[in-house]
C-alpha positions as CSV (number, residue, x, y, z in Angstrom):
1,M,18.5,20.2,42.8
2,S,19.8,21.4,46.1
3,V,19.6,19.4,49.4
4,D,17.1,22.1,50.6
5,T,15.0,21.5,47.6
6,L,15.1,17.7,48.1
7,A,14.1,18.2,51.7
8,G,11.1,20.3,50.5
9,L,10.2,17.7,48.0
10,L,10.3,15.0,50.6
11,D,8.1,17.1,52.8
12,R,5.5,17.4,50.0
13,V,5.7,13.7,49.3
14,R,5.1,12.8,53.0
15,A,2.2,15.2,53.1
16,C,0.6,13.8,49.9
17,D,-3.0,12.5,50.2
18,R,-4.1,12.5,46.6
19,C,-5.1,8.8,46.8
20,R,-6.8,9.1,50.2
21,A,-10.2,8.0,48.9
22,Q,-8.6,4.8,47.4
23,L,-6.5,3.8,50.4
24,P,-8.4,1.7,52.8
25,H,-5.9,2.4,55.6
26,G,-5.4,6.1,54.7
27,P,-2.2,7.7,53.3
28,R,1.1,7.2,55.0
29,P,3.9,7.8,52.5
30,V,6.9,5.7,53.3
31,L,10.3,6.3,51.6
32,Q,13.9,7.1,52.3
33,A,16.0,9.4,50.1
34,S,19.2,11.6,50.1
35,A,21.1,13.5,47.5
36,S,24.2,11.5,48.4
37,A,22.6,8.0,48.1
38,R,24.6,5.6,45.9
39,I,22.1,2.8,45.9
40,L,18.4,3.1,45.0
41,I,15.9,0.4,46.0
42,A,12.9,0.7,43.7
43,G,10.2,-1.6,45.1
44,Q,6.5,-1.9,44.6
45,A,4.6,-0.3,47.6
46,P,4.7,-0.6,51.3
47,G,2.9,-3.6,52.9
48,R,0.7,-3.6,56.0
49,R,3.6,-3.9,58.5
50,V,5.6,-1.1,56.8
51,H,2.4,1.1,56.8
52,A,2.2,0.5,60.6
53,S,5.9,1.2,61.4
54,G,6.6,3.9,58.8
55,L,9.9,2.3,58.1
56,P,10.6,0.9,54.5
57,F,11.1,-2.9,54.3
58,D,10.5,-3.3,58.0
59,D,9.3,-6.8,57.6
60,P,10.4,-10.3,56.5
61,S,10.9,-9.1,52.9
62,G,13.3,-6.5,54.2
63,E,15.2,-9.2,56.2
64,R,15.6,-11.2,53.0
65,L,16.6,-8.1,50.9
66,R,19.3,-7.2,53.4
67,A,20.6,-10.7,53.3
68,W,20.7,-10.6,49.5
69,M,22.6,-7.3,49.7
70,G,24.9,-8.6,52.4
71,I,24.3,-5.7,54.8
72,D,22.8,-5.2,58.2
73,R,19.8,-3.0,59.3
74,Q,22.0,-0.1,60.3
75,R,23.7,0.2,56.9
76,F,20.4,-0.5,55.1
77,Y,18.7,2.5,56.8
78,D,21.6,4.9,56.2
79,A,19.7,7.3,53.9
80,A,23.0,9.0,53.0
81,R,24.0,5.8,51.2
82,I,20.7,4.0,50.3
83,A,17.5,5.5,49.0
84,I,14.3,3.5,49.2
85,V,11.7,4.9,46.7
86,P,8.9,2.4,45.9
87,M,6.6,2.9,42.9
88,A,3.9,4.0,45.3
89,F,4.5,5.3,48.8
90,C,1.4,4.2,50.6
91,Y,0.0,0.8,51.4
92,P,-2.7,0.0,48.8
93,G,-4.6,-2.5,50.9
94,T,-5.1,-6.3,50.4
95,G,-6.9,-8.1,47.6
96,K,-7.8,-11.7,47.2
97,N,-4.2,-12.7,46.2
98,G,-2.2,-10.5,48.5
99,D,-1.4,-6.8,48.5
100,L,-3.1,-4.7,45.8
101,P,-0.9,-3.2,43.1
102,P,0.8,0.2,43.7
103,R,-1.5,3.1,43.2
104,P,-1.0,4.4,39.7
105,E,-1.1,8.1,40.6
106,C,2.1,8.1,42.7
107,A,4.9,7.4,40.2
108,P,3.8,10.0,37.5
109,A,3.5,12.6,40.3
110,W,6.7,12.1,42.2
111,R,9.1,9.6,40.7
112,Q,11.0,11.8,38.2
113,P,11.6,14.7,40.6
114,L,12.8,12.4,43.3
115,L,15.2,10.5,40.9
116,S,16.5,13.8,39.6
117,A,17.3,14.9,43.1
118,M,19.6,11.8,43.6
119,P,22.4,12.3,41.1
120,Q,24.9,9.9,42.9
121,I,22.9,6.7,42.3
122,A,25.2,4.1,40.8
123,L,23.0,1.0,41.3
124,T,19.2,0.7,41.2
125,L,17.7,-2.5,42.5
126,V,14.5,-2.9,40.5
127,I,12.2,-5.1,42.5
128,G,9.1,-6.7,41.1
129,R,7.1,-6.3,37.9
130,Y,5.7,-2.8,38.5
131,A,9.2,-1.3,39.2
132,Q,10.7,-3.3,36.2
133,A,8.0,-1.9,33.9
134,W,8.9,1.7,34.9
135,H,12.7,1.4,35.1
136,L,13.3,-1.3,32.4
137,P,10.6,-0.7,29.8
138,E,12.5,-2.6,27.2
139,A,13.1,-5.7,29.4
140,P,11.3,-9.0,29.1
141,V,7.7,-9.1,30.3
142,T,7.9,-11.6,33.1
143,V,9.9,-11.2,36.3
144,T,11.8,-14.4,35.7
145,E,12.8,-13.4,32.2
146,C,13.7,-9.9,33.3
147,V,15.9,-11.2,36.2
148,R,17.5,-13.9,34.0
149,A,18.6,-11.1,31.6
150,W,20.2,-9.1,34.5
151,R,23.6,-8.8,32.8
152,Q,22.0,-6.6,30.1
153,V,21.6,-3.7,32.5
154,W,24.3,-4.5,35.0
155,P,26.1,-2.8,36.8
156,Q,23.8,0.3,36.9
157,Q,20.6,-1.7,37.5
158,L,19.6,-5.1,38.8
159,P,16.2,-6.6,38.3
160,L,15.1,-8.7,41.3
161,P,12.2,-10.8,42.2
162,H,10.3,-9.6,45.3
163,P,12.1,-10.8,48.4
164,S,8.8,-11.8,50.0
165,P,8.7,-15.1,51.9
166,R,5.8,-15.9,49.5
167,N,8.4,-16.2,46.7
168,Q,10.1,-19.3,48.2
169,R,8.8,-21.4,45.3
170,W,10.3,-19.0,42.7
171,L,13.7,-19.2,44.5
172,R,13.6,-23.0,44.5
173,R,12.7,-23.1,40.7
174,N,15.5,-20.6,39.9
175,P,18.6,-21.7,41.7
176,W,20.8,-19.7,39.3
177,F,19.5,-16.6,41.0
178,E,21.3,-17.4,44.3
179,A,24.3,-18.9,42.5
180,E,24.9,-16.1,39.9
181,V,23.1,-12.9,40.8
182,L,23.5,-12.6,44.6
183,P,27.3,-12.9,44.7
184,A,27.5,-10.1,42.1
185,L,25.0,-8.0,44.0
186,R,26.9,-8.4,47.3
187,A,30.2,-7.5,45.7
188,R,28.7,-4.3,44.1
189,V,26.9,-3.2,47.2
190,A,30.1,-3.7,49.3
191,T,32.0,-1.4,46.8
192,L,29.3,1.3,46.9
193,M,28.9,1.2,50.6
194,D,32.7,1.8,51.3
């Protein structure tokens, strides 16, 4: 796929309103992609703050994710190096236990064409259960089991828990994540960003 074709695809994604009736805050697709990107961040769906700003991971989760990766905001938002393509592109709204799941219509409609347009991806960060189910269908069912088995898909993919501040308890219960996974992640990101 040519760069012009990717640009056209991104225009169509950003104009998508197929879920308008199910989105309490209306459609506002948020993503970042380039044919030259080396790292893909496959998250869940934008949150309320990201919906408002239109910038992926423009919230405390993004601050933590950048710290995990060992990079600053400027490098994180360099679309030529990092693609951010969540499972759904619009904020799904809030339920009784936090944000609702990603809308199911989005990934089947857009994911494969977008991934095919980014042939340089060398590392995919697979964040949260919905992204793990899509990208790692053979992986263990729970996020903890999937992340614990990270070496099985390394260095092309890395399953991660969501970097939300709400996951503080998960991080305390799983100290191996910061001790084993994050140093490997930072080293790989540094190599791919040079």
